[in-house]
C-alpha positions as CSV (number, residue, x, y, z in Angstrom):
1,X,-23.2,-17.1,-29.9
2,X,-22.4,-20.2,-27.8
3,X,-21.8,-19.9,-24.1
4,X,-18.0,-19.5,-24.4
5,X,-18.5,-16.6,-26.8
6,X,-21.0,-15.0,-24.4
7,X,-18.6,-15.4,-21.5
8,X,-15.8,-13.8,-23.5
9,X,-18.1,-10.8,-24.2
10,X,-19.0,-10.5,-20.5
11,X,-15.3,-10.8,-19.4
12,X,-14.4,-8.0,-21.8
13,X,-17.2,-5.7,-20.7
14,X,-17.0,-6.4,-16.9
15,X,-15.3,-3.5,-15.1
16,X,-15.5,-4.2,-11.4
17,X,-13.4,-1.7,-9.5
18,X,-12.0,-2.3,-6.0
19,X,-14.2,0.3,-4.3
20,X,-13.8,-0.8,-0.7
21,X,-10.8,0.1,1.5
22,X,-9.3,-1.8,4.4
23,X,-7.9,0.7,6.9
24,X,-5.9,-1.9,8.8
25,X,-4.1,-3.4,5.8
26,X,-4.2,-0.2,3.7
27,X,-5.4,-1.8,0.5
28,X,-8.4,-1.5,-1.8
29,X,-10.5,-4.5,-2.5
30,X,-13.8,-5.7,-4.1
31,X,-16.5,-7.8,-2.6
32,X,-18.6,-10.6,-4.0
33,X,-21.6,-8.2,-3.7
34,X,-19.8,-5.6,-5.9
35,X,-19.1,-8.2,-8.5
36,X,-22.8,-9.4,-8.5
37,X,-24.0,-5.8,-8.9
38,X,-21.8,-5.2,-11.9
39,X,-22.2,-8.5,-13.8
40,X,-25.9,-9.1,-13.4
41,X,-26.9,-6.6,-16.2
42,X,-24.3,-8.2,-18.5
43,X,-25.6,-11.7,-17.8
44,X,-29.1,-10.5,-18.7
45,X,-27.8,-8.8,-21.8
46,X,-26.1,-12.0,-23.1
47,X,-28.8,-14.4,-22.0
48,X,-27.0,-16.3,-19.3
49,X,-27.9,-17.0,-15.6
50,X,-25.3,-16.8,-12.9
51,X,-25.5,-18.9,-9.7
52,X,-23.1,-19.3,-6.8
53,X,-23.1,-22.3,-4.4
54,X,-20.9,-23.5,-1.6
55,X,-19.7,-26.8,-0.4
56,X,-17.8,-27.8,2.8
57,X,-14.6,-29.9,2.6
58,X,-12.7,-31.3,5.6
59,X,-9.0,-31.7,5.0
60,X,-6.5,-32.7,7.7
61,X,-7.9,-31.0,10.8
62,X,-9.4,-27.9,9.1
63,X,-12.6,-27.1,7.2
64,X,-12.6,-25.4,3.8
65,X,-15.5,-23.6,2.1
66,X,-15.5,-24.3,-1.7
67,X,-17.5,-21.9,-3.8
68,X,-18.7,-22.7,-7.3
69,X,-19.6,-19.8,-9.7
70,X,-21.6,-21.2,-12.6
71,X,-23.2,-19.6,-15.7
72,X,-25.9,-21.4,-17.7
73,X,-26.9,-20.5,-21.3
74,X,-30.6,-19.6,-21.6
75,X,-30.6,-20.9,-25.2
76,X,-29.0,-24.2,-24.1
77,X,-29.6,-25.0,-20.4
78,X,-27.3,-28.0,-20.7
79,X,-24.4,-25.7,-21.6
80,X,-22.7,-24.4,-18.4
81,X,-19.3,-23.2,-17.2
82,X,-18.2,-23.5,-13.6
83,X,-15.2,-22.1,-11.8
84,X,-14.4,-22.9,-8.1
85,X,-12.3,-21.4,-5.4
86,X,-11.8,-22.4,-1.8
87,X,-11.0,-20.7,1.5
88,X,-10.0,-22.2,4.8
89,X,-12.0,-21.4,7.9
90,X,-10.1,-19.6,10.7
91,X,-10.2,-21.5,14.0
92,X,-11.4,-18.3,15.6
93,X,-12.0,-14.7,14.6
94,X,-12.3,-12.0,17.1
95,X,-15.9,-10.7,17.4
96,X,-17.5,-13.4,15.3
97,X,-19.4,-16.5,16.2
98,X,-18.9,-19.8,14.3
99,X,-21.6,-19.0,11.7
100,X,-20.1,-15.6,11.0
101,X,-16.7,-17.2,10.5
102,X,-18.1,-19.6,8.0
103,X,-20.0,-16.8,6.3
104,X,-16.9,-14.6,6.0
105,X,-15.0,-17.6,4.5
106,X,-17.8,-18.2,2.1
107,X,-17.8,-14.6,0.9
108,X,-14.0,-14.8,0.3
109,X,-14.2,-18.0,-1.7
110,X,-17.2,-16.7,-3.7
111,X,-15.3,-13.5,-4.6
112,X,-12.4,-15.5,-6.0
113,X,-14.6,-17.9,-7.9
114,X,-16.4,-15.0,-9.5
115,X,-13.1,-13.3,-10.2
116,X,-11.8,-16.4,-11.9
117,X,-15.0,-16.9,-14.0
118,X,-15.1,-13.3,-15.2
119,X,-11.2,-12.8,-15.4
120,X,-11.3,-9.8,-13.1
121,X,-7.9,-8.1,-12.7
122,X,-6.8,-4.4,-12.2
123,X,-5.0,-4.0,-8.8
124,X,-3.1,-6.7,-7.0
125,X,-5.1,-8.6,-4.3
126,X,-4.0,-8.4,-0.7
127,X,-2.8,-12.0,-0.6
128,X,-0.2,-11.8,-3.4
129,X,3.5,-11.2,-3.2
130,X,3.1,-8.2,-5.5
131,X,0.7,-6.6,-3.2
132,X,3.0,-7.1,-0.2
133,X,5.8,-5.4,-2.2
134,X,3.4,-2.5,-3.0
135,X,2.7,-2.1,0.7
136,X,6.4,-2.2,1.6
137,X,7.2,0.5,-1.0
138,X,4.3,2.7,0.2
139,X,5.3,2.3,3.8
140,X,8.9,3.1,3.0
141,X,7.8,6.3,1.2
142,X,5.5,7.3,4.1
143,X,8.4,6.6,6.7
144,X,10.7,8.8,4.6
145,X,8.1,11.6,4.5
146,X,7.5,11.3,8.3
147,X,11.2,11.5,9.1
148,X,11.6,14.6,7.0
149,X,8.6,16.2,8.7
150,X,9.9,15.2,12.1
151,X,13.3,16.8,11.4
152,X,11.5,20.0,10.4
153,X,9.4,19.9,13.5
154,X,12.6,19.5,15.7
155,X,14.1,22.6,13.9
156,X,11.0,24.6,14.5
157,X,10.8,23.5,18.1
158,X,14.2,25.2,18.7
159,X,12.7,28.5,17.5
160,X,10.0,28.0,20.0
161,X,12.3,27.8,23.0
162,X,14.1,24.5,23.0
163,X,17.9,24.8,23.2
164,X,18.7,22.5,20.3
165,X,17.3,19.6,18.2
166,X,18.4,17.1,20.8
167,X,16.3,18.7,23.5
168,X,13.4,19.0,21.0
169,X,13.8,15.3,20.2
170,X,13.8,14.5,23.9
171,X,10.7,16.5,24.6
172,X,8.8,15.2,21.7
173,X,9.7,11.6,22.4
174,X,8.8,11.8,26.1
175,X,6.1,9.7,27.5
176,X,3.4,12.4,27.3
177,X,4.2,12.8,23.6
178,X,4.8,9.2,22.7
179,X,2.0,9.3,20.1
180,X,4.0,11.9,18.2
181,X,5.9,9.1,16.5
182,X,2.8,7.2,15.5
183,X,1.0,10.0,13.6
184,X,0.3,10.1,9.8
185,X,2.1,12.5,7.5
186,X,-1.0,14.6,7.2
187,X,-1.2,14.9,11.0
188,X,2.5,15.8,11.1
189,X,2.0,18.5,8.4
190,X,-0.8,20.0,10.5
191,X,1.5,19.9,13.6
192,X,4.4,21.6,11.6
193,X,1.9,24.2,10.3
194,X,0.7,25.0,13.8
195,X,4.3,25.5,15.0
196,X,5.1,27.7,12.0
197,X,2.0,29.8,12.9
198,X,3.3,30.2,16.5
199,X,6.7,31.3,15.3
200,X,5.1,33.9,13.0
201,X,3.0,35.2,15.8
202,X,6.0,35.3,18.1
203,X,8.0,37.3,15.5
204,X,5.1,39.7,14.9
205,X,5.2,40.6,18.6
């Protein structure tokens, strides 16, 4: 096989899942390290060497890290394929010094260079419109579930002594309970379950 045939084999066999989760952005993602771990055995299997290097480019008033992912054929060292990707350095990033900002930018660029070289796909990446739409739909679904649970909680609150839903709403949205409207569906479910338990105990008495 020539290098292109070998790369095609690797692309077809490479299965690199997005095994990491971003709690803030609520999305799964993969890292350059995950890709390295998965493709190294395939590179050895098909007799190619993978290398990744960085370069710095200054455009306008910003610095860009350009990553180059290259595979070289063991049988023909002059035969190589390179894919590049770039990422712009942030001016500042909370909790990071300048070297760490560059390192994070390098990791991002390397991940996309590797993704391009090995044609990695599966889920949408966090910087695509499709991913933004996925997040919007997921958030809308969660908001709907939360609203339904809140309405149930208001109704249960009436059974626990509030005069009506309006008073329950007022009590639950008061300053001391402000976080009630920031909880997750699972936390709300636990809250509703606790209220139902109190009602059952009250009825048993």
